[in-house]
LUMVEX-73616 format. One line per 8 residues: number of its first residue (from 1); their letters; for each residue x, y, z of C-alpha. Coordinates in steps of 0.001 Angstrom, whole numbers, plus 500000, padded with zeros to 6 digits. Layout:
# residues N
NUM = A = X:Y:Z; ...
This chain:
# residues 125
1 = MSTPRPGS = 597456:543607:575618; 596906:546621:573429; 594751:549516:574525; 591156:549234:573311; 589964:551389:570433; 587789:554317:571594; 584124:553509:571095; 584634:549763:571027
9 = LRSLLNGF = 582811:547330:573283; 586030:546580:575125; 586599:550295:575747; 583046:550647:577017; 583441:547679:579374; 586748:549065:580648; 584977:552341:581366; 582194:550572:583275
17 = VSLALTRA = 584676:548545:585321; 586743:551636:586084; 583611:553527:587120; 582438:550663:589342; 585855:550417:591013; 585927:554157:591661; 582473:554063:593237; 583386:551014:595321
25 = ELFGIEAH = 586490:552815:596563; 584412:555882:597483; 581955:553627:599312; 584826:552008:601238; 586251:555375:602256; 582858:556613:603437; 582213:553359:605322; 585539:553731:607135
33 = EQQERMIG = 584805:557380:607988; 581343:556446:609252; 582790:553676:611430; 585437:555969:612944; 582845:558675:613601; 580454:556221:615250; 583143:554698:617478; 584341:558161:618490
41 = HLVTGVAA = 580817:559249:619401; 580199:556056:621337; 583418:556252:623367; 582900:559940:624113; 579287:559373:625091; 580077:556495:627442; 582914:558419:629115; 580664:561444:629548
49 = MVALLIGL = 577874:559337:631022; 580202:557678:633548; 581655:561035:634608; 578220:562621:634878; 576794:559762:636918; 579701:559787:639362; 579451:563570:639659; 575700:563410:640149
57 = IAFLLFVM = 575951:560815:642898; 578657:562815:644677; 576629:566015:644345; 573451:564429:645702; 575338:562923:648649; 576878:566336:649345; 573458:568004:649255; 572023:565374:651595
65 = VITPDDLR = 574843:565966:654084; 574587:569771:654184; 570773:570078:654007; 568916:570343:657321; 566568:567442:658059; 563380:569482:657688; 564320:570735:654167; 565984:567589:652868
73 = AAVLGALA = 562910:566172:651065; 562080:569472:649334; 565667:570067:648203; 566068:566539:646850; 562687:566791:645074; 563754:570033:643404; 567063:568513:642344; 565325:565431:640980
81 = SLFLVAGA = 562999:567668:638946; 565950:569648:637633; 567771:566506:636523; 564646:565074:634892; 564152:568256:632880; 567839:568304:631896; 567690:564634:630834; 564556:565209:628767
89 = FLLWWLKR = 566181:568208:627082; 569317:566220:626259; 567269:563376:624778; 565327:565872:622646; 568582:567488:621505; 570089:564106:620586; 566983:563101:618642; 567061:566405:616738
97 = RLALAPAP = 570780:566072:616030; 570339:562535:614695; 567404:563635:612524; 569460:566469:610983; 572592:564373:610409; 573478:563676:606787; 572568:560238:605517; 575407:557731:605576
105 = FSSTLTEV = 577096:557271:602201; 575308:560278:600708; 578293:561158:598501; 578424:557657:597065; 574691:557601:596379; 574836:561032:594724; 577667:559943:592452; 575955:556659:591535
113 = RRDWQTLS = 572738:558536:590683; 574705:561017:588568; 576465:558121:586802; 573130:556406:586138; 571638:559579:584664; 574676:560055:582444; 574748:556445:581278; 570993:556280:580653
121 = GRETP = 571055:559472:578554; 568927:561475:580977; 571704:563861:581977; 570520:567414:582522; 572817:570177:581326
């Protein structure tokens, strides 16, 4: 087939199809990046939780063994308070981090909005 004449309907449709394919490709790349990032975070988080729980159990058993009987309840209460505060802080930090994270597919949405403004004639200089 011959190349379409500039300004023709066929040329315009080719431009739309090319634009849609480019945006779909960008969406696919961002989806793959998002999936890899999420899996990496999940695996790291689970490994960290397992290691922390094993370490915490070992530490508490160690403290119980070396603490005299008359101080054991006070020491374990203080440690429990410490771990509760640390857990609450970590949950707050995670919530803040998730709230500040960029929206998934933000680049794709920005480009689609820019394309729409250009195609609708509302492009700002």
